[in-house]
Jmol script that loads the backbone (N, CA, C; Angstrom):
load data "model"
ATOM      1  N   MET A   1      10.191-210.243 131.260  1.00  0.00           N
ATOM      2  CA  MET A   1      11.076-210.358 130.162  1.00  0.00           C
ATOM      3  C   MET A   1      12.280-211.606 130.525  1.00  0.00           C
ATOM      4  N   ALA A   2      12.286-212.544 129.645  1.00  0.00           N
ATOM      5  CA  ALA A   2      13.296-213.623 130.068  1.00  0.00           C
ATOM      6  C   ALA A   2      14.643-213.043 129.666  1.00  0.00           C
ATOM      7  N   VAL A   3      15.515-213.627 130.421  1.00  0.00           N
ATOM      8  CA  VAL A   3      16.969-213.386 130.119  1.00  0.00           C
ATOM      9  C   VAL A   3      17.652-214.337 129.226  1.00  0.00           C
ATOM     10  N   ASP A   4      18.733-213.842 128.711  1.00  0.00           N
ATOM     11  CA  ASP A   4      19.457-214.716 127.749  1.00  0.00           C
ATOM     12  C   ASP A   4      20.688-215.375 128.306  1.00  0.00           C
ATOM     13  N   CYS A   5      20.734-216.739 128.446  1.00  0.00           N
ATOM     14  CA  CYS A   5      21.952-217.328 129.197  1.00  0.00           C
ATOM     15  C   CYS A   5      23.119-217.076 128.540  1.00  0.00           C
ATOM     16  N   ASN A   6      23.212-216.660 127.254  1.00  0.00           N
ATOM     17  CA  ASN A   6      24.572-216.347 126.585  1.00  0.00           C
ATOM     18  C   ASN A   6      25.244-215.127 127.171  1.00  0.00           C
ATOM     19  N   SER A   7      24.356-214.313 127.802  1.00  0.00           N
ATOM     20  CA  SER A   7      25.167-213.102 128.357  1.00  0.00           C
ATOM     21  C   SER A   7      25.281-213.215 129.902  1.00  0.00           C
ATOM     22  N   CYS A   8      25.150-214.398 130.380  1.00  0.00           N
ATOM     23  CA  CYS A   8      25.147-214.695 131.921  1.00  0.00           C
ATOM     24  C   CYS A   8      26.648-215.111 132.215  1.00  0.00           C
ATOM     25  N   SER A   9      27.086-214.767 133.431  1.00  0.00           N
ATOM     26  CA  SER A   9      28.517-214.820 133.770  1.00  0.00           C
ATOM     27  C   SER A   9      28.648-216.396 134.250  1.00  0.00           C
ATOM     28  N   PHE A  10      27.508-217.034 134.579  1.00  0.00           N
ATOM     29  CA  PHE A  10      27.387-218.502 134.845  1.00  0.00           C
ATOM     30  C   PHE A  10      27.554-219.388 133.915  1.00  0.00           C
ATOM     31  N   TYR A  11      27.262-218.857 132.673  1.00  0.00           N
ATOM     32  CA  TYR A  11      27.201-219.830 131.485  1.00  0.00           C
ATOM     33  C   TYR A  11      28.579-219.959 130.918  1.00  0.00           C
ATOM     34  N   VAL A  12      29.338-220.981 131.062  1.00  0.00           N
ATOM     35  CA  VAL A  12      30.772-221.088 130.679  1.00  0.00           C
ATOM     36  C   VAL A  12      30.902-222.226 129.819  1.00  0.00           C
ATOM     37  N   TYR A  13      32.003-222.317 129.082  1.00  0.00           N
ATOM     38  CA  TYR A  13      32.317-223.306 128.044  1.00  0.00           C
ATOM     39  C   TYR A  13      32.947-224.385 128.925  1.00  0.00           C
ATOM     40  N   ASP A  14      32.551-225.715 128.798  1.00  0.00           N
ATOM     41  CA  ASP A  14      33.198-226.846 129.399  1.00  0.00           C
ATOM     42  C   ASP A  14      33.978-227.606 128.263  1.00  0.00           C
ATOM     43  N   GLU A  15      35.367-227.660 128.513  1.00  0.00           N
ATOM     44  CA  GLU A  15      36.189-228.044 127.365  1.00  0.00           C
ATOM     45  C   GLU A  15      35.945-229.721 127.419  1.00  0.00           C
ATOM     46  N   ASP A  16      35.720-230.322 128.549  1.00  0.00           N
ATOM     47  CA  ASP A  16      35.408-231.936 128.600  1.00  0.00           C
ATOM     48  C   ASP A  16      34.304-232.292 127.630  1.00  0.00           C
ATOM     49  N   TYR A  17      33.309-231.474 127.695  1.00  0.00           N
ATOM     50  CA  TYR A  17      32.017-231.833 126.891  1.00  0.00           C
ATOM     51  C   TYR A  17      31.942-231.029 125.533  1.00  0.00           C
ATOM     52  N   GLU A  18      32.814-230.122 125.455  1.00  0.00           N
ATOM     53  CA  GLU A  18      32.725-229.094 124.385  1.00  0.00           C
ATOM     54  C   GLU A  18      31.455-228.546 123.889  1.00  0.00           C
ATOM     55  N   GLU A  19      30.924-227.942 125.117  1.00  0.00           N
ATOM     56  CA  GLU A  19      29.609-227.388 124.847  1.00  0.00           C
ATOM     57  C   GLU A  19      29.527-226.229 126.218  1.00  0.00           C
ATOM     58  N   TYR A  20      28.674-225.260 126.003  1.00  0.00           N
ATOM     59  CA  TYR A  20      28.434-224.442 127.147  1.00  0.00           C
ATOM     60  C   TYR A  20      27.559-225.000 128.159  1.00  0.00           C
ATOM     61  N   ASP A  21      27.640-224.566 129.437  1.00  0.00           N
ATOM     62  CA  ASP A  21      26.897-225.149 130.527  1.00  0.00           C
ATOM     63  C   ASP A  21      26.629-224.062 131.675  1.00  0.00           C
ATOM     64  N   CYS A  22      25.419-224.150 132.202  1.00  0.00           N
ATOM     65  CA  CYS A  22      25.245-223.298 133.429  1.00  0.00           C
ATOM     66  C   CYS A  22      25.901-223.825 134.518  1.00  0.00           C
ATOM     67  N   GLN A  23      26.709-223.028 135.238  1.00  0.00           N
ATOM     68  CA  GLN A  23      27.553-223.560 136.487  1.00  0.00           C
ATOM     69  C   GLN A  23      26.885-223.265 137.776  1.00  0.00           C
ATOM     70  N   VAL A  24      25.662-222.726 137.785  1.00  0.00           N
ATOM     71  CA  VAL A  24      24.788-222.643 139.023  1.00  0.00           C
ATOM     72  C   VAL A  24      24.297-223.920 139.517  1.00  0.00           C
ATOM     73  N   ASN A  25      24.385-224.047 140.881  1.00  0.00           N
ATOM     74  CA  ASN A  25      23.855-225.187 141.412  1.00  0.00           C
ATOM     75  C   ASN A  25      22.455-225.045 141.782  1.00  0.00           C
ATOM     76  N   MET A  26      21.530-225.169 140.961  1.00  0.00           N
ATOM     77  CA  MET A  26      20.222-224.766 141.302  1.00  0.00           C
ATOM     78  C   MET A  26      19.313-226.080 141.774  1.00  0.00           C
ATOM     79  N   ASP A  27      18.151-225.805 142.283  1.00  0.00           N
ATOM     80  CA  ASP A  27      17.392-227.028 142.642  1.00  0.00           C
ATOM     81  C   ASP A  27      16.556-227.336 141.564  1.00  0.00           C
ATOM     82  N   GLU A  28      15.960-228.579 141.589  1.00  0.00           N
ATOM     83  CA  GLU A  28      15.133-229.170 140.549  1.00  0.00           C
ATOM     84  C   GLU A  28      13.973-228.286 140.274  1.00  0.00           C
ATOM     85  N   ASP A  29      13.347-227.561 141.295  1.00  0.00           N
ATOM     86  CA  ASP A  29      12.131-226.721 140.981  1.00  0.00           C
ATOM     87  C   ASP A  29      12.463-225.537 140.005  1.00  0.00           C
ATOM     88  N   ASP A  30      13.664-224.858 140.410  1.00  0.00           N
ATOM     89  CA  ASP A  30      13.956-223.844 139.463  1.00  0.00           C
ATOM     90  C   ASP A  30      14.236-224.283 138.068  1.00  0.00           C
ATOM     91  N   TYR A  31      14.948-225.401 137.964  1.00  0.00           N
ATOM     92  CA  TYR A  31      15.310-225.938 136.657  1.00  0.00           C
ATOM     93  C   TYR A  31      14.160-226.304 135.966  1.00  0.00           C
ATOM     94  N   ALA A  32      13.197-226.795 136.424  1.00  0.00           N
ATOM     95  CA  ALA A  32      11.964-227.199 135.880  1.00  0.00           C
ATOM     96  C   ALA A  32      11.211-225.915 135.305  1.00  0.00           C
ATOM     97  N   ARG A  33      11.255-224.919 136.142  1.00  0.00           N
ATOM     98  CA  ARG A  33      10.462-223.630 135.763  1.00  0.00           C
ATOM     99  C   ARG A  33      11.168-222.958 134.562  1.00  0.00           C
ATOM    100  N   ILE A  34      12.506-222.947 134.541  1.00  0.00           N
ATOM    101  CA  ILE A  34      13.379-222.537 133.485  1.00  0.00           C
ATOM    102  C   ILE A  34      12.996-223.222 132.158  1.00  0.00           C
ATOM    103  N   MET A  35      12.964-224.634 132.276  1.00  0.00           N
ATOM    104  CA  MET A  35      12.781-225.434 130.966  1.00  0.00           C
ATOM    105  C   MET A  35      11.237-225.396 130.506  1.00  0.00           C
ATOM    106  N   THR A  36      10.364-225.201 131.388  1.00  0.00           N
ATOM    107  CA  THR A  36       8.929-225.265 130.898  1.00  0.00           C
ATOM    108  C   THR A  36       8.340-223.921 130.557  1.00  0.00           C
ATOM    109  N   ASN A  37       8.753-222.866 131.251  1.00  0.00           N
ATOM    110  CA  ASN A  37       8.269-221.498 131.095  1.00  0.00           C
ATOM    111  C   ASN A  37       9.162-220.698 130.446  1.00  0.00           C
ATOM    112  N   HIS A  38       9.032-220.350 129.089  1.00  0.00           N
ATOM    113  CA  HIS A  38       9.864-219.407 128.517  1.00  0.00           C
ATOM    114  C   HIS A  38       9.940-218.067 129.033  1.00  0.00           C
ATOM    115  N   ARG A  39       8.970-217.575 129.718  1.00  0.00           N
ATOM    116  CA  ARG A  39       8.924-216.269 130.267  1.00  0.00           C
ATOM    117  C   ARG A  39       9.451-216.181 131.696  1.00  0.00           C
ATOM    118  N   PHE A  40       9.956-217.408 132.177  1.00  0.00           N
ATOM    119  CA  PHE A  40      10.526-217.409 133.611  1.00  0.00           C
ATOM    120  C   PHE A  40      11.853-216.662 133.526  1.00  0.00           C
ATOM    121  N   GLU A  41      12.091-215.822 134.527  1.00  0.00           N
ATOM    122  CA  GLU A  41      13.411-215.061 134.680  1.00  0.00           C
ATOM    123  C   GLU A  41      14.294-215.800 135.703  1.00  0.00           C
ATOM    124  N   CYS A  42      15.442-216.182 135.318  1.00  0.00           N
ATOM    125  CA  CYS A  42      16.382-216.969 136.137  1.00  0.00           C
ATOM    126  C   CYS A  42      16.628-216.167 137.224  1.00  0.00           C
ATOM    127  N   PRO A  43      16.596-216.732 138.492  1.00  0.00           N
ATOM    128  CA  PRO A  43      16.974-215.984 139.751  1.00  0.00           C
ATOM    129  C   PRO A  43      18.429-215.843 140.002  1.00  0.00           C
ATOM    130  N   TYR A  44      19.207-216.477 139.244  1.00  0.00           N
ATOM    131  CA  TYR A  44      20.761-216.540 139.379  1.00  0.00           C
ATOM    132  C   TYR A  44      21.332-215.838 138.277  1.00  0.00           C
ATOM    133  N   TYR A  45      20.655-215.296 137.366  1.00  0.00           N
ATOM    134  CA  TYR A  45      21.210-214.316 136.198  1.00  0.00           C
ATOM    135  C   TYR A  45      22.063-213.285 136.776  1.00  0.00           C
ATOM    136  N   GLN A  46      23.345-213.362 136.099  1.00  0.00           N
ATOM    137  CA  GLN A  46      24.242-212.223 136.510  1.00  0.00           C
ATOM    138  C   GLN A  46      24.913-211.819 135.149  1.00  0.00           C
ATOM    139  N   TYR A  47      24.735-210.574 134.760  1.00  0.00           N
ATOM    140  CA  TYR A  47      25.462-210.055 133.622  1.00  0.00           C
ATOM    141  C   TYR A  47      26.833-210.223 133.552  1.00  0.00           C
ATOM    142  N   ASP A  48      27.305-210.875 132.476  1.00  0.00           N
ATOM    143  CA  ASP A  48      28.816-211.058 132.364  1.00  0.00           C
ATOM    144  C   ASP A  48      29.449-209.646 132.025  1.00  0.00           C
ATOM    145  N   ASP A  49      30.105-209.012 133.109  1.00  0.00           N
ATOM    146  CA  ASP A  49      30.682-207.774 132.895  1.00  0.00           C
ATOM    147  C   ASP A  49      32.203-207.910 133.225  1.00  0.00           C
ATOM    148  N   GLU A  50      32.899-208.033 132.171  1.00  0.00           N
ATOM    149  CA  GLU A  50      34.291-208.209 132.251  1.00  0.00           C
ATOM    150  C   GLU A  50      35.110-206.958 132.658  1.00  0.00           C
ATOM    151  N   TYR A  51      34.543-205.787 132.700  1.00  0.00           N
ATOM    152  CA  TYR A  51      35.187-204.534 133.107  1.00  0.00           C
ATOM    153  C   TYR A  51      34.748-204.184 134.534  1.00  0.00           C
ATOM    154  N   LYS A  52      33.847-204.969 135.263  1.00  0.00           N
ATOM    155  CA  LYS A  52      33.412-204.670 136.573  1.00  0.00           C
ATOM    156  C   LYS A  52      34.400-204.415 137.587  1.00  0.00           C
ATOM    157  N   ILE A  53      35.473-205.218 137.606  1.00  0.00           N
ATOM    158  CA  ILE A  53      36.624-205.079 138.628  1.00  0.00           C
ATOM    159  C   ILE A  53      37.424-203.670 138.208  1.00  0.00           C
ATOM    160  N   VAL A  54      37.549-203.482 137.004  1.00  0.00           N
ATOM    161  CA  VAL A  54      38.440-202.401 136.472  1.00  0.00           C
ATOM    162  C   VAL A  54      37.719-201.019 137.037  1.00  0.00           C
ATOM    163  N   ARG A  55      36.470-200.942 136.853  1.00  0.00           N
ATOM    164  CA  ARG A  55      35.672-199.796 137.375  1.00  0.00           C
ATOM    165  C   ARG A  55      35.735-199.485 138.729  1.00  0.00           C
ATOM    166  N   LYS A  56      35.767-200.687 139.535  1.00  0.00           N
ATOM    167  CA  LYS A  56      36.028-200.473 140.976  1.00  0.00           C
ATOM    168  C   LYS A  56      37.294-199.924 141.373  1.00  0.00           C
ATOM    169  N   GLN A  57      38.393-200.197 140.583  1.00  0.00           N
ATOM    170  CA  GLN A  57      39.695-199.814 140.862  1.00  0.00           C
ATOM    171  C   GLN A  57      39.895-198.354 140.576  1.00  0.00           C
ATOM    172  N   ASN A  58      39.076-197.724 139.724  1.00  0.00           N
ATOM    173  CA  ASN A  58      39.356-196.292 139.328  1.00  0.00           C
ATOM    174  C   ASN A  58      38.538-195.316 140.393  1.00  0.00           C
TER     175      ASN A  58
END
end "model"
wireframe off; spacefill off
backbone 0.3
color backbone group
């Protein structure tokens, strides 16, 4: 199952270019697999959970 970049914590808005961009420094092989294979799961995907720190504090 492929993951959606919109829910990834590394997918952030770049104000200079006014678009969203993946901030992971991945190698060319991983990037090519993601672009060519729609079923490839990104190894860097991390769910964007804003409340993760709060749960640890409780």
